[in-house]
All heavy atoms as a GROMACS GRO file, in nm:
protein
  630
    1MET      N    1   8.122  10.183  13.809
    1MET     CA    2   8.012  10.214  13.715
    1MET      C    3   7.900  10.114  13.739
    1MET      O    4   7.920  10.000  13.768
    1MET     CB    5   8.061  10.203  13.572
    1MET     CG    6   7.962  10.245  13.472
    1MET     SD    7   8.051  10.303  13.323
    1MET     CE    8   7.910  10.342  13.227
    2ALA      N    9   7.780  10.162  13.728
    2ALA     CA   10   7.661  10.074  13.744
    2ALA      C   11   7.657   9.964  13.642
    2ALA      O   12   7.700   9.983  13.529
    2ALA     CB   13   7.534  10.161  13.741
    3LYS      N   14   7.601   9.851  13.680
    3LYS     CA   15   7.592   9.736  13.593
    3LYS      C   16   7.484   9.750  13.485
    3LYS      O   17   7.498   9.699  13.376
    3LYS     CB   18   7.563   9.607  13.672
    3LYS     CG   19   7.674   9.567  13.762
    3LYS     CD   20   7.643   9.444  13.840
    3LYS     CE   21   7.750   9.409  13.933
    3LYS     NZ   22   7.720   9.286  14.014
    4ASN      N   23   7.378   9.821  13.516
    4ASN     CA   24   7.271   9.842  13.417
    4ASN      C   25   7.198   9.972  13.449
    4ASN      O   26   7.224  10.041  13.543
    4ASN     CB   27   7.172   9.724  13.419
    4ASN     CG   28   7.107   9.703  13.552
    4ASN    OD1   29   7.050   9.795  13.610
    4ASN    ND2   30   7.109   9.577  13.600
    5GLU      N   31   7.101  10.007  13.363
    5GLU     CA   32   7.028  10.135  13.375
    5GLU      C   33   6.945  10.143  13.506
    5GLU      O   34   6.913  10.248  13.553
    5GLU     CB   35   6.932  10.153  13.256
    5GLU     CG   36   7.004  10.169  13.126
    5GLU     CD   37   6.906  10.172  13.010
    5GLU    OE1   38   6.782  10.189  13.032
    5GLU    OE2   39   6.949  10.155  12.897
    6LYS      N   40   6.908  10.029  13.560
    6LYS     CA   41   6.824  10.026  13.679
    6LYS      C   42   6.902  10.025  13.808
    6LYS      O   43   6.852  10.006  13.913
    6LYS     CB   44   6.733   9.902  13.677
    6LYS     CG   45   6.640   9.899  13.560
    6LYS     CD   46   6.523   9.990  13.583
    6LYS     CE   47   6.424   9.971  13.467
    6LYS     NZ   48   6.303  10.045  13.488
    7GLN      N   49   7.037  10.049  13.798
    7GLN     CA   50   7.123  10.046  13.912
    7GLN      C   51   7.210  10.169  13.911
    7GLN      O   52   7.269  10.202  13.806
    7GLN     CB   53   7.210   9.919  13.911
    7GLN     CG   54   7.301   9.902  14.027
    7GLN     CD   55   7.386   9.779  14.012
    7GLN    OE1   56   7.475   9.777  13.931
    7GLN    NE2   57   7.355   9.676  14.089
    8ILE      N   58   7.219  10.241  14.021
    8ILE     CA   59   7.311  10.351  14.031
    8ILE      C   60   7.391  10.348  14.156
    8ILE      O   61   7.349  10.287  14.261
    8ILE     CB   62   7.237  10.494  14.023
    8ILE    CG1   63   7.150  10.514  14.142
    8ILE    CG2   64   7.159  10.504  13.891
    8ILE    CD1   65   7.092  10.655  14.152
    9ILE      N   66   7.507  10.407  14.152
    9ILE     CA   67   7.594  10.418  14.269
    9ILE      C   68   7.586  10.560  14.318
    9ILE      O   69   7.619  10.654  14.250
    9ILE     CB   70   7.736  10.380  14.233
    9ILE    CG1   71   7.744  10.234  14.190
    9ILE    CG2   72   7.833  10.403  14.357
    9ILE    CD1   73   7.874  10.186  14.135
   10LEU      N   74   7.548  10.576  14.449
   10LEU     CA   75   7.547  10.706  14.513
   10LEU      C   76   7.664  10.719  14.608
   10LEU      O   77   7.678  10.634  14.695
   10LEU     CB   78   7.415  10.727  14.592
   10LEU     CG   79   7.283  10.730  14.511
   10LEU    CD1   80   7.167  10.759  14.607
   10LEU    CD2   81   7.290  10.841  14.408
   11THR      N   82   7.748  10.815  14.586
   11THR     CA   83   7.865  10.836  14.668
   11THR      C   84   7.837  10.945  14.775
   11THR      O   85   7.794  11.052  14.743
   11THR     CB   86   7.986  10.881  14.581
   11THR    OG1   87   8.002  10.784  14.481
   11THR    CG2   88   8.109  10.896  14.662
   12TYR      N   89   7.858  10.906  14.901
   12TYR     CA   90   7.837  10.999  15.013
   12TYR      C   91   7.930  11.117  15.006
   12TYR      O   92   8.048  11.104  14.988
   12TYR     CB   93   7.855  10.920  15.146
   12TYR     CG   94   7.836  11.001  15.266
   12TYR    CD1   95   7.709  11.040  15.310
   12TYR    CD2   96   7.946  11.043  15.344
   12TYR    CE1   97   7.686  11.113  15.424
   12TYR    CE2   98   7.924  11.114  15.458
   12TYR     CZ   99   7.796  11.153  15.498
   12TYR     OH  100   7.775  11.224  15.613
   13VAL      N  101   7.870  11.237  15.024
   13VAL     CA  102   7.952  11.360  15.024
   13VAL      C  103   7.936  11.442  15.153
   13VAL      O  104   8.006  11.541  15.168
   13VAL     CB  105   7.925  11.446  14.902
   13VAL    CG1  106   7.973  11.379  14.775
   13VAL    CG2  107   7.774  11.483  14.887
   14GLY      N  108   7.848  11.402  15.243
   14GLY     CA  109   7.832  11.478  15.369
   14GLY      C  110   7.686  11.496  15.405
   14GLY      O  111   7.594  11.441  15.344
   15ARG      N  112   7.662  11.576  15.511
   15ARG     CA  113   7.528  11.606  15.560
   15ARG      C  114   7.495  11.756  15.533
   15ARG      O  115   7.580  11.842  15.552
   15ARG     CB  116   7.513  11.577  15.707
   15ARG     CG  117   7.516  11.425  15.735
   15ARG     CD  118   7.477  11.398  15.874
   15ARG     NE  119   7.471  11.251  15.897
   15ARG     CZ  120   7.424  11.197  16.008
   15ARG    NH1  121   7.376  11.274  16.104
   15ARG    NH2  122   7.420  11.069  16.019
   16ASP      N  123   7.368  11.776  15.492
   16ASP     CA  124   7.326  11.915  15.464
   16ASP      C  125   7.291  11.988  15.596
   16ASP      O  126   7.314  11.934  15.703
   16ASP     CB  127   7.207  11.913  15.364
   16ASP     CG  128   7.083  11.852  15.415
   16ASP    OD1  129   7.072  11.827  15.538
   16ASP    OD2  130   6.991  11.830  15.336
   17SER      N  131   7.243  12.108  15.580
   17SER     CA  132   7.216  12.194  15.702
   17SER      C  133   7.104  12.134  15.788
   17SER      O  134   7.083  12.184  15.900
   17SER     CB  135   7.183  12.336  15.658
   17SER     OG  136   7.074  12.338  15.571
   18TRP      N  137   7.031  12.036  15.737
   18TRP     CA  138   6.928  11.964  15.818
   18TRP      C  139   6.980  11.835  15.868
   18TRP      O  140   6.900  11.750  15.916
   18TRP     CB  141   6.801  11.947  15.732
   18TRP     CG  142   6.724  12.074  15.712
   18TRP    CD1  143   6.754  12.172  15.624
   18TRP    CD2  144   6.609  12.119  15.783
   18TRP    NE1  145   6.665  12.276  15.630
   18TRP    CE2  146   6.576  12.246  15.732
   18TRP    CE3  147   6.533  12.070  15.889
   18TRP    CZ2  148   6.466  12.317  15.781
   18TRP    CZ3  149   6.430  12.140  15.932
   18TRP    CH2  150   6.398  12.267  15.879
   19SER      N  151   7.105  11.810  15.857
   19SER     CA  152   7.170  11.684  15.900
   19SER      C  153   7.123  11.562  15.822
   19SER      O  154   7.132  11.450  15.869
   19SER     CB  155   7.154  11.665  16.049
   19SER     OG  156   7.246  11.570  16.096
   20ARG      N  157   7.078  11.583  15.700
   20ARG     CA  158   7.036  11.474  15.611
   20ARG      C  159   7.155  11.433  15.524
   20ARG      O  160   7.228  11.518  15.472
   20ARG     CB  161   6.920  11.515  15.524
   20ARG     CG  162   6.795  11.554  15.600
   20ARG     CD  163   6.686  11.610  15.505
   20ARG     NE  164   6.734  11.732  15.439
   20ARG     CZ  165   6.657  11.830  15.406
   20ARG    NH1  166   6.525  11.822  15.425
   20ARG    NH2  167   6.708  11.935  15.343
   21PRO      N  168   7.176  11.301  15.506
   21PRO     CA  169   7.287  11.259  15.423
   21PRO      C  170   7.268  11.294  15.277
   21PRO      O  171   7.157  11.279  15.221
   21PRO     CB  172   7.293  11.107  15.447
   21PRO     CG  173   7.164  11.070  15.505
   21PRO     CD  174   7.101  11.192  15.566
   22VAL      N  175   7.375  11.343  15.218
   22VAL     CA  176   7.373  11.386  15.078
   22VAL      C  177   7.471  11.297  14.999
   22VAL      O  178   7.581  11.272  15.045
   22VAL     CB  179   7.410  11.537  15.060
   22VAL    CG1  180   7.409  11.575  14.916
   22VAL    CG2  181   7.313  11.623  15.141
   23TYR      N  182   7.431  11.254  14.882
   23TYR     CA  183   7.507  11.171  14.792
   23TYR      C  184   7.518  11.240  14.659
   23TYR      O  185   7.439  11.330  14.627
   23TYR     CB  186   7.442  11.034  14.778
   23TYR     CG  187   7.419  10.966  14.912
   23TYR    CD1  188   7.300  10.987  14.982
   23TYR    CD2  189   7.512  10.877  14.962
   23TYR    CE1  190   7.278  10.926  15.104
   23TYR    CE2  191   7.489  10.816  15.086
   23TYR     CZ  192   7.374  10.840  15.155
   23TYR     OH  193   7.352  10.780  15.276
   24ILE      N  194   7.610  11.191  14.573
   24ILE     CA  195   7.619  11.244  14.437
   24ILE      C  196   7.630  11.127  14.341
   24ILE      O  197   7.685  11.023  14.371
   24ILE     CB  198   7.737  11.340  14.423
   24ILE    CG1  199   7.725  11.424  14.300
   24ILE    CG2  200   7.872  11.268  14.432
   24ILE    CD1  201   7.814  11.551  14.299
   25HIS      N  202   7.566  11.148  14.223
   25HIS     CA  203   7.575  11.048  14.113
   25HIS      C  204   7.575  11.131  13.982
   25HIS      O  205   7.483  11.205  13.952
   25HIS     CB  206   7.457  10.954  14.114
   25HIS     CG  207   7.452  10.864  13.991
   25HIS    ND1  208   7.538  10.762  13.970
   25HIS    CD2  209   7.366  10.869  13.886
   25HIS    CE1  210   7.508  10.703  13.856
   25HIS    NE2  211   7.406  10.766  13.805
   26GLU      N  212   7.683  11.114  13.904
   26GLU     CA  213   7.697  11.184  13.777
   26GLU      C  214   7.666  11.331  13.790
   26GLU      O  215   7.597  11.388  13.709
   26GLU     CB  216   7.614  11.118  13.669
   26GLU     CG  217   7.658  10.976  13.642
   26GLU     CD  218   7.578  10.906  13.531
   26GLU    OE1  219   7.471  10.961  13.488
   26GLU    OE2  220   7.623  10.797  13.488
   27GLY      N  221   7.719  11.395  13.894
   27GLY     CA  222   7.703  11.541  13.914
   27GLY      C  223   7.571  11.586  13.970
   27GLY      O  224   7.550  11.706  13.985
   28VAL      N  225   7.486  11.492  14.006
   28VAL     CA  226   7.356  11.528  14.062
   28VAL      C  227   7.352  11.491  14.209
   28VAL      O  228   7.385  11.379  14.248
   28VAL     CB  229   7.242  11.452  13.991
   28VAL    CG1  230   7.103  11.482  14.054
   28VAL    CG2  231   7.239  11.488  13.842
   29TYR      N  232   7.314  11.591  14.293
   29TYR     CA  233   7.300  11.566  14.436
   29TYR      C  234   7.167  11.496  14.468
   29TYR      O  235   7.061  11.530  14.412
   29TYR     CB  236   7.304  11.698  14.513
   29TYR     CG  237   7.439  11.758  14.527
   29TYR    CD1  238   7.465  11.884  14.472
   29TYR    CD2  239   7.543  11.694  14.594
   29TYR    CE1  240   7.593  11.943  14.486
   29TYR    CE2  241   7.667  11.754  14.607
   29TYR     CZ  242   7.690  11.878  14.551
   29TYR     OH  243   7.813  11.936  14.562
   30TRP      N  244   7.178  11.397  14.557
   30TRP     CA  245   7.060  11.322  14.609
   30TRP      C  246   7.063  11.331  14.763
   30TRP      O  247   7.169  11.328  14.822
   30TRP     CB  248   7.066  11.179  14.564
   30TRP     CG  249   7.046  11.159  14.416
   30TRP    CD1  250   7.143  11.162  14.320
   30TRP    CD2  251   6.923  11.144  14.354
   30TRP    NE1  252   7.089  11.143  14.196
   30TRP    CE2  253   6.950  11.129  14.216
   30TRP    CE3  254   6.791  11.132  14.397
   30TRP    CZ2  255   6.849  11.112  14.121
   30TRP    CZ3  256   6.695  11.113  14.300
   30TRP    CH2  257   6.721  11.104  14.167
   31VAL      N  258   6.947  11.345  14.821
   31VAL     CA  259   6.936  11.348  14.968
   31VAL      C  260   6.837  11.242  15.016
   31VAL      O  261   6.736  11.212  14.952
   31VAL     CB  262   6.890  11.490  15.017
   31VAL    CG1  263   6.754  11.526  14.964
   31VAL    CG2  264   6.891  11.497  15.168
   32ASP      N  265   6.875  11.177  15.125
   32ASP     CA  266   6.789  11.079  15.191
   32ASP      C  267   6.708  11.148  15.291
   32ASP      O  268   6.759  11.194  15.395
   32ASP     CB  269   6.875  10.964  15.255
   32ASP     CG  270   6.789  10.851  15.308
   32ASP    OD1  271   6.667  10.859  15.305
   32ASP    OD2  272   6.850  10.749  15.347
   33VAL      N  273   6.580  11.170  15.266
   33VAL     CA  274   6.496  11.245  15.359
   33VAL      C  275   6.434  11.158  15.468
   33VAL      O  276   6.361  11.200  15.550
   33VAL     CB  277   6.381  11.320  15.285
   33VAL    CG1  278   6.441  11.424  15.191
   33VAL    CG2  279   6.290  11.230  15.206
   34GLU      N  280   6.469  11.026  15.465
   34GLU     CA  281   6.423  10.930  15.571
   34GLU      C  282   6.542  10.844  15.614
   34GLU      O  283   6.543  10.723  15.595
   34GLU     CB  284   6.312  10.846  15.511
   34GLU     CG  285   6.239  10.759  15.614
   34GLU     CD  286   6.176  10.844  15.727
   34GLU    OE1  287   6.083  10.919  15.699
   34GLU    OE2  288   6.223  10.829  15.838
   35PRO      N  289   6.648  10.913  15.670
   35PRO     CA  290   6.773  10.839  15.695
   35PRO      C  291   6.774  10.759  15.830
   35PRO      O  292   6.869  10.768  15.902
   35PRO     CB  293   6.877  10.952  15.698
   35PRO     CG  294   6.799  11.066  15.749
   35PRO     CD  295   6.663  11.052  15.694
   36ARG      N  296   6.667  10.690  15.853
   36ARG     CA  297   6.667  10.607  15.977
   36ARG      C  298   6.699  10.464  15.943
   36ARG      O  299   6.652  10.412  15.839
   36ARG     CB  300   6.528  10.614  16.038
   36ARG     CG  301   6.496  10.755  16.082
   36ARG     CD  302   6.356  10.762  16.141
   36ARG     NE  303   6.318  10.904  16.147
   36ARG     CZ  304   6.193  10.945  16.166
   36ARG    NH1  305   6.099  10.861  16.193
   36ARG    NH2  306   6.168  11.071  16.168
   37LYS      N  307   6.776  10.397  16.025
   37LYS     CA  308   6.824  10.257  15.997
   37LYS      C  309   6.710  10.167  15.968
   37LYS      O  310   6.724  10.075  15.886
   37LYS     CB  311   6.899  10.209  16.116
   37LYS     CG  312   7.040  10.263  16.132
   37LYS     CD  313   7.107  10.194  16.250
   37LYS     CE  314   7.244  10.261  16.274
   37LYS     NZ  315   7.309  10.197  16.388
   38ASP      N  316   6.599  10.176  16.039
   38ASP     CA  317   6.488  10.082  16.026
   38ASP      C  318   6.391  10.122  15.913
   38ASP      O  319   6.288  10.056  15.901
   38ASP     CB  320   6.412  10.072  16.157
   38ASP     CG  321   6.350  10.204  16.203
   38ASP    OD1  322   6.392  10.308  16.156
   38ASP    OD2  323   6.258  10.194  16.286
   39ARG      N  324   6.424  10.218  15.834
   39ARG     CA  325   6.335  10.263  15.723
   39ARG      C  326   6.411  10.252  15.590
   39ARG      O  327   6.526  10.263  15.582
   39ARG     CB  328   6.290  10.408  15.743
   39ARG     CG  329   6.229  10.435  15.878
   39ARG     CD  330   6.081  10.462  15.867
   39ARG     NE  331   6.023  10.479  15.996
   39ARG     CZ  332   5.965  10.590  16.039
   39ARG    NH1  333   5.964  10.697  15.961
   39ARG    NH2  334   5.913  10.598  16.162
   40LYS      N  335   6.331  10.232  15.485
   40LYS     CA  336   6.383  10.231  15.347
   40LYS      C  337   6.424  10.373  15.311
   40LYS      O  338   6.355  10.469  15.345
   40LYS     CB  339   6.271  10.180  15.258
   40LYS     CG  340   6.304  10.171  15.113
   40LYS     CD  341   6.188  10.119  15.035
   40LYS     CE  342   6.199  10.151  14.892
   40LYS     NZ  343   6.082  10.112  14.814
   41PRO      N  344   6.536  10.390  15.241
   41PRO     CA  345   6.578  10.520  15.197
   41PRO      C  346   6.470  10.587  15.115
   41PRO      O  347   6.400  10.525  15.034
   41PRO     CB  348   6.702  10.498  15.110
   41PRO     CG  349   6.742  10.361  15.146
   41PRO     CD  350   6.625  10.287  15.189
   42MET      N  351   6.450  10.718  15.134
   42MET     CA  352   6.360  10.803  15.054
   42MET      C  353   6.448  10.906  14.988
   42MET      O  354   6.478  11.007  15.049
   42MET     CB  355   6.247  10.859  15.135
   42MET     CG  356   6.144  10.930  15.052
   42MET     SD  357   6.012  11.009  15.150
   42MET     CE  358   5.942  10.858  15.220
   43LEU      N  359   6.484  10.881  14.864
   43LEU     CA  360   6.582  10.967  14.795
   43LEU      C  361   6.514  11.067  14.702
   43LEU      O  362   6.424  11.038  14.629
   43LEU     CB  363   6.677  10.880  14.715
   43LEU     CG  364   6.760  10.786  14.803
   43LEU    CD1  365   6.818  10.675  14.721
   43LEU    CD2  366   6.868  10.864  14.875
   44CYS      N  367   6.563  11.192  14.714
   44CYS     CA  368   6.515  11.303  14.629
   44CYS      C  369   6.638  11.381  14.575
   44CYS      O  370   6.743  11.389  14.642
   44CYS     CB  371   6.435  11.402  14.712
   44CYS     SG  372   6.284  11.329  14.784
   45THR      N  373   6.618  11.442  14.460
   45THR     CA  374   6.718  11.537  14.412
   45THR      C  375   6.718  11.659  14.498
   45THR      O  376   6.625  11.681  14.581
   45THR     CB  377   6.693  11.573  14.263
   45THR    OG1  378   6.562  11.635  14.255
   45THR    CG2  379   6.709  11.456  14.170
   46LYS      N  380   6.814  11.746  14.482
   46LYS     CA  381   6.820  11.869  14.559
   46LYS      C  382   6.777  11.982  14.463
   46LYS      O  383   6.824  11.992  14.342
   46LYS     CB  384   6.961  11.898  14.607
   46LYS     CG  385   7.006  11.806  14.718
   46LYS     CD  386   6.934  11.841  14.845
   46LYS     CE  387   7.022  11.829  14.967
   46LYS     NZ  388   6.977  11.904  15.080
   47MET      N  389   6.694  12.075  14.513
   47MET     CA  390   6.649  12.193  14.436
   47MET      C  391   6.767  12.268  14.376
   47MET      O  392   6.863  12.296  14.453
   47MET     CB  393   6.563  12.279  14.523
   47MET     CG  394   6.512  12.406  14.452
   47MET     SD  395   6.368  12.368  14.348
   47MET     CE  396   6.242  12.326  14.469
   48HIS      N  397   6.764  12.296  14.251
   48HIS     CA  398   6.872  12.364  14.177
   48HIS      C  399   7.005  12.295  14.187
   48HIS      O  400   7.107  12.356  14.167
   48HIS     CB  401   6.882  12.509  14.221
   48HIS     CG  402   6.755  12.587  14.210
   48HIS    ND1  403   6.696  12.611  14.090
   48HIS    CD2  404   6.672  12.640  14.306
   48HIS    CE1  405   6.583  12.679  14.111
   48HIS    NE2  406   6.569  12.695  14.244
   49ASN      N  407   7.002  12.163  14.226
   49ASN     CA  408   7.123  12.082  14.239
   49ASN      C  409   7.225  12.150  14.331
   49ASN      O  410   7.347  12.146  14.309
   49ASN     CB  411   7.187  12.050  14.103
   49ASN     CG  412   7.278  11.927  14.112
   49ASN    OD1  413   7.248  11.833  14.180
   49ASN    ND2  414   7.386  11.930  14.036
   50GLN      N  415   7.178  12.212  14.440
   50GLN     CA  416   7.261  12.272  14.537
   50GLN      C  417   7.268  12.186  14.662
   50GLN      O  418   7.170  12.127  14.708
   50GLN     CB  419   7.211  12.410  14.577
   50GLN     CG  420   7.211  12.509  14.465
   50GLN     CD  421   7.155  12.646  14.503
   50GLN    OE1  422   7.095  12.659  14.609
   50GLN    NE2  423   7.178  12.741  14.418
   51PHE      N  424   7.388  12.171  14.718
   51PHE     CA  425   7.412  12.084  14.831
   51PHE      C  426   7.309  12.109  14.943
   51PHE      O  427   7.254  12.015  15.001
   51PHE     CB  428   7.555  12.102  14.886
   51PHE     CG  429   7.588  12.008  14.997
   51PHE    CD1  430   7.641  11.884  14.970
   51PHE    CD2  431   7.575  12.049  15.128
   51PHE    CE1  432   7.669  11.795  15.073
   51PHE    CE2  433   7.603  11.966  15.232
   51PHE     CZ  434   7.653  11.837  15.206
   52ASP      N  435   7.281  12.231  14.975
   52ASP     CA  436   7.184  12.263  15.082
   52ASP      C  437   7.045  12.298  15.028
   52ASP      O  438   6.965  12.352  15.100
   52ASP     CB  439   7.237  12.376  15.171
   52ASP     CG  440   7.330  12.329  15.281
   52ASP    OD1  441   7.301  12.220  15.337
   52ASP    OD2  442   7.429  12.397  15.312
   53GLY      N  443   7.019  12.265  14.902
   53GLY     CA  444   6.889  12.291  14.845
   53GLY      C  445   6.783  12.202  14.907
   53GLY      O  446   6.809  12.103  14.968
   54GLU      N  447   6.657  12.242  14.893
   54GLU     CA  448   6.546  12.168  14.945
   54GLU      C  449   6.530  12.033  14.864
   54GLU      O  450   6.568  12.031  14.749
   54GLU     CB  451   6.413  12.245  14.930
   54GLU     CG  452   6.403  12.367  15.023
   54GLU     CD  453   6.396  12.323  15.168
   54GLU    OE1  454   6.326  12.226  15.201
   54GLU    OE2  455   6.467  12.387  15.251
   55PRO      N  456   6.478  11.931  14.929
   55PRO     CA  457   6.449  11.808  14.850
   55PRO      C  458   6.351  11.841  14.735
   55PRO      O  459   6.261  11.924  14.751
   55PRO     CB  460   6.379  11.719  14.953
   55PRO     CG  461   6.432  11.765  15.084
   55PRO     CD  462   6.442  11.917  15.068
   56ASN      N  463   6.370  11.781  14.622
   56ASN     CA  464   6.296  11.818  14.505
   56ASN      C  465   6.221  11.694  14.449
   56ASN      O  466   6.120  11.659  14.505
   56ASN     CB  467   6.387  11.877  14.403
   56ASN     CG  468   6.315  11.956  14.290
   56ASN    OD1  469   6.198  11.991  14.308
   56ASN    ND2  470   6.385  11.985  14.185
   57ASN      N  471   6.272  11.634  14.348
   57ASN     CA  472   6.204  11.520  14.284
   57ASN      C  473   6.243  11.386  14.342
   57ASN      O  474   6.364  11.362  14.361
   57ASN     CB  475   6.236  11.517  14.134
   57ASN     CG  476   6.185  11.641  14.064
   57ASN    OD1  477   6.074  11.689  14.087
   57ASN    ND2  478   6.270  11.700  13.981
   58HIS      N  479   6.142  11.300  14.370
   58HIS     CA  480   6.174  11.168  14.422
   58HIS      C  481   6.238  11.080  14.316
   58HIS      O  482   6.214  11.100  14.196
   58HIS     CB  483   6.047  11.098  14.469
   58HIS     CG  484   5.990  11.159  14.592
   58HIS    ND1  485   6.032  11.130  14.718
   58HIS    CD2  486   5.889  11.254  14.607
   58HIS    CE1  487   5.964  11.200  14.805
   58HIS    NE2  488   5.878  11.277  14.742
   59MET      N  489   6.324  10.986  14.359
   59MET     CA  490   6.384  10.897  14.268
   59MET      C  491   6.280  10.799  14.211
   59MET      O  492   6.187  10.758  14.278
   59MET     CB  493   6.490  10.810  14.342
   59MET     CG  494   6.564  10.713  14.249
   59MET     SD  495   6.699  10.628  14.333
   59MET     CE  496   6.826  10.754  14.330
   60GLN      N  497   6.293  10.774  14.086
   60GLN     CA  498   6.205  10.685  14.011
   60GLN      C  499   6.200  10.547  14.079
   60GLN      O  500   6.303  10.495  14.125
   60GLN     CB  501   6.253  10.674  13.866
   60GLN     CG  502   6.179  10.583  13.780
   60GLN     CD  503   6.238  10.576  13.637
   60GLN    OE1  504   6.318  10.661  13.602
   60GLN    NE2  505   6.200  10.476  13.564
   61GLU      N  506   6.086  10.483  14.080
   61GLU     CA  507   6.071  10.348  14.139
   61GLU      C  508   6.149  10.245  14.052
   61GLU      O  509   6.166  10.267  13.933
   61GLU     CB  510   5.923  10.306  14.139
   61GLU     CG  511   5.839  10.383  14.240
   61GLU     CD  512   5.869  10.344  14.385
   61GLU    OE1  513   5.894  10.229  14.407
   61GLU    OE2  514   5.867  10.434  14.466
   62GLY      N  515   6.194  10.137  14.117
   62GLY     CA  516   6.254  10.031  14.043
   62GLY      C  517   6.404  10.045  14.021
   62GLY      O  518   6.467   9.965  13.954
   63ILE      N  519   6.465  10.149  14.080
   63ILE     CA  520   6.612  10.168  14.064
   63ILE      C  521   6.679  10.110  14.187
   63ILE      O  522   6.648  10.144  14.299
   63ILE     CB  523   6.649  10.317  14.046
   63ILE    CG1  524   6.588  10.369  13.915
   63ILE    CG2  525   6.799  10.336  14.051
   63ILE    CD1  526   6.611  10.518  13.889
   64GLU      N  527   6.779  10.026  14.158
   64GLU     CA  528   6.859   9.971  14.269
   64GLU      C  529   6.969  10.068  14.302
   64GLU      O  530   7.040  10.108  14.215
   64GLU     CB  531   6.917   9.838  14.229
   64GLU     CG  532   7.003   9.774  14.334
   64GLU     CD  533   7.077   9.648  14.288
   64GLU    OE1  534   7.056   9.603  14.172
   64GLU    OE2  535   7.156   9.594  14.363
   65VAL      N  536   6.981  10.103  14.432
   65VAL     CA  537   7.083  10.195  14.468
   65VAL      C  538   7.191  10.128  14.548
   65VAL      O  539   7.163  10.045  14.639
   65VAL     CB  540   7.018  10.307  14.560
   65VAL    CG1  541   7.126  10.400  14.615
   65VAL    CG2  542   6.916  10.388  14.480
   66ILE      N  543   7.315  10.158  14.514
   66ILE     CA  544   7.432  10.112  14.586
   66ILE      C  545   7.492  10.233  14.655
   66ILE      O  546   7.524  10.332  14.581
   66ILE     CB  547   7.534  10.044  14.493
   66ILE    CG1  548   7.467   9.921  14.429
   66ILE    CG2  549   7.662  10.008  14.569
   66ILE    CD1  550   7.550   9.862  14.318
   67PHE      N  551   7.505  10.233  14.784
   67PHE     CA  552   7.563  10.343  14.856
   67PHE      C  553   7.713  10.317  14.875
   67PHE      O  554   7.753  10.213  14.926
   67PHE     CB  555   7.498  10.358  14.996
   67PHE     CG  556   7.350  10.399  14.988
   67PHE    CD1  557   7.249  10.305  14.995
   67PHE    CD2  558   7.316  10.533  14.972
   67PHE    CE1  559   7.115  10.342  14.986
   67PHE    CE2  560   7.183  10.568  14.966
   67PHE     CZ  561   7.086  10.476  14.973
   68GLU      N  562   7.796  10.415  14.843
   68GLU     CA  563   7.939  10.410  14.858
   68GLU      C  564   7.987  10.519  14.954
   68GLU      O  565   7.948  10.635  14.939
   68GLU     CB  566   8.010  10.430  14.724
   68GLU     CG  567   7.995  10.314  14.629
   68GLU     CD  568   8.073  10.194  14.672
   68GLU    OE1  569   8.173  10.206  14.742
   68GLU    OE2  570   8.033  10.082  14.633
   69PRO      N  571   8.064  10.494  15.055
   69PRO     CA  572   8.102  10.359  15.093
   69PRO      C  573   7.991  10.281  15.162
   69PRO      O  574   7.996  10.158  15.169
   69PRO     CB  575   8.222  10.382  15.185
   69PRO     CG  576   8.191  10.513  15.247
   69PRO     CD  577   8.120  10.594  15.140
   70ALA      N  578   7.888  10.348  15.215
   70ALA     CA  579   7.775  10.286  15.284
   70ALA      C  580   7.665  10.388  15.301
   70ALA      O  581   7.692  10.510  15.288
   70ALA     CB  582   7.818  10.233  15.423
   71ARG      N  583   7.548  10.349  15.332
   71ARG     CA  584   7.438  10.439  15.361
   71ARG      C  585   7.459  10.504  15.496
   71ARG      O  586   7.488  10.435  15.595
   71ARG     CB  587   7.304  10.363  15.359
   71ARG     CG  588   7.187  10.457  15.385
   71ARG     CD  589   7.056  10.381  15.388
   71ARG     NE  590   6.944  10.473  15.412
   71ARG     CZ  591   6.838  10.442  15.488
   71ARG    NH1  592   6.823  10.317  15.529
   71ARG    NH2  593   6.746  10.533  15.507
   72ASP      N  594   7.448  10.634  15.500
   72ASP     CA  595   7.464  10.711  15.623
   72ASP      C  596   7.323  10.727  15.687
   72ASP      O  597   7.232  10.768  15.617
   72ASP     CB  598   7.522  10.850  15.594
   72ASP     CG  599   7.541  10.933  15.718
   72ASP    OD1  600   7.578  10.876  15.827
   72ASP    OD2  601   7.518  11.056  15.713
   73THR      N  602   7.310  10.683  15.814
   73THR     CA  603   7.180  10.691  15.880
   73THR      C  604   7.188  10.764  16.009
   73THR      O  605   7.299  10.772  16.069
   73THR     CB  606   7.116  10.553  15.900
   73THR    OG1  607   7.208  10.476  15.977
   73THR    CG2  608   7.090  10.480  15.769
   74TRP      N  609   7.073  10.808  16.062
   74TRP     CA  610   7.071  10.864  16.195
   74TRP      C  611   7.062  10.749  16.291
   74TRP      O  612   7.000  10.647  16.269
   74TRP     CB  613   6.945  10.950  16.212
   74TRP     CG  614   6.943  11.073  16.126
   74TRP    CD1  615   7.046  11.138  16.069
   74TRP    CD2  616   6.822  11.147  16.092
   74TRP    NE1  617   7.004  11.248  16.002
   74TRP    CE2  618   6.865  11.257  16.010
   74TRP    CE3  619   6.688  11.133  16.116
   74TRP    CZ2  620   6.776  11.348  15.959
   74TRP    CZ3  621   6.602  11.224  16.063
   74TRP    CH2  622   6.646  11.330  15.988
   75ASP      N  623   7.137  10.760  16.402
   75ASP     CA  624   7.131  10.656  16.506
   75ASP      C  625   7.016  10.674  16.598
   75ASP      O  626   6.962  10.778  16.614
   75ASP     CB  627   7.262  10.652  16.579
   75ASP     CG  628   7.374  10.602  16.489
   75ASP    OD1  629   7.353  10.517  16.409
   75ASP    OD2  630   7.490  10.652  16.510
   0.00000   0.00000   0.00000
């Protein structure tokens, strides 16, 4: 469980049809639309909360993300 409101744990669940890493937190799917090692994650919800849905709303600024077991990136 997260330590405070500004911290969430995203659990890796696989890659979508565009090969973007998808995570879940409290039943909500999140996708990293910038999954390059040398870039900061750019996390968005998935349209209609569907695994293969389009990226939707960006994550609010100031939230610390912990990736479980680790952040999945493109090599």
